C-alpha positions in Angstrom: 88.5 125.7 137.1 85.7 127.2 135.3 85.9 128.1 131.8 85.7 131.8 131.1 82.9 133.8 129.1 84.3 134.1 125.5 85.1 137.6 124.6 85.5 139.5 121.2 88.8 138.2 119.4 91.2 140.8 118.9 92.4 142.0 115.5 94.6 139.2 114.3 96.2 141.3 111.8 98.9 142.4 113.7 99.5 139.0 115.4 102.0 136.2 114.8 100.9 132.8 113.1 101.3 131.2 117.1 99.6 134.0 118.7 96.7 133.1 116.0 96.7 129.6 116.3 96.6 130.0 120.1 93.8 132.3 120.0 92.1 130.2 117.4 92.7 127.2 120.5 91.0 129.5 122.7 87.9 130.4 121.1 87.2 127.0 120.0 87.5 125.9 123.9 85.1 129.0 124.7 88.1 130.4 126.7 88.9 127.8 128.7 92.8 127.7 128.4 93.2 124.6 129.8 91.3 123.0 127.5 92.6 124.8 124.3 96.2 123.7 125.9 94.9 120.1 126.1 93.5 120.6 122.3 96.7 121.7 120.9 98.8 119.1 122.3 96.7 116.5 121.0 96.7 118.1 117.6 100.5 118.4 117.7 100.9 115.0 118.6 99.1 113.7 116.3 100.9 115.5 113.5 103.9 114.7 115.2 102.7 110.9 114.5 101.8 111.3 111.0 104.8 112.8 110.5 107.0 110.0 111.5 104.6 107.4 110.2 105.3 109.1 106.7 109.2 109.4 107.3 109.0 105.4 107.9 107.3 104.9 105.1 109.9 107.1 103.1 112.5 105.4 104.5 110.9 102.0 103.6 110.9 103.1 100.1 114.2 104.4 99.6 115.6 101.4 100.8 113.5 99.3 98.3 115.0 101.7 95.5 118.4 101.2 96.9 117.8 97.4 96.7 115.8 97.5 93.4 119.1 98.9 91.8 121.9 96.8 93.3 119.7 94.2 91.9 119.5 95.8 88.6 123.1 96.3 88.7 123.8 92.6 89.8 121.5 91.8 86.6 123.5 93.5 84.2 126.7 92.7 85.3 126.1 89.0 85.1 124.6 89.7 81.7 127.8 91.6 80.6 130.1 89.0 82.1 128.2 86.0 79.9 128.3 88.2 77.0 132.3 88.6 77.3 132.9 85.0 78.3 
């Protein structure tokens, strides 16, 4: 597959965001649609991996928060039990 020669970009004011992104990848890859598609997929996968990493980190932080809260409540309950005993 031979890359096509770059062409003048169309007026993007009427294009939607998907078309603008696709055009940007196509221009960056100098008209090679296959290369543009592979770059777009690689970027999407990188973004997906980053989102999953952040989600796992957030889940761990939430879990730690529940553990800390439960521990704090248990300590408070024990202190109340000692005070009333």
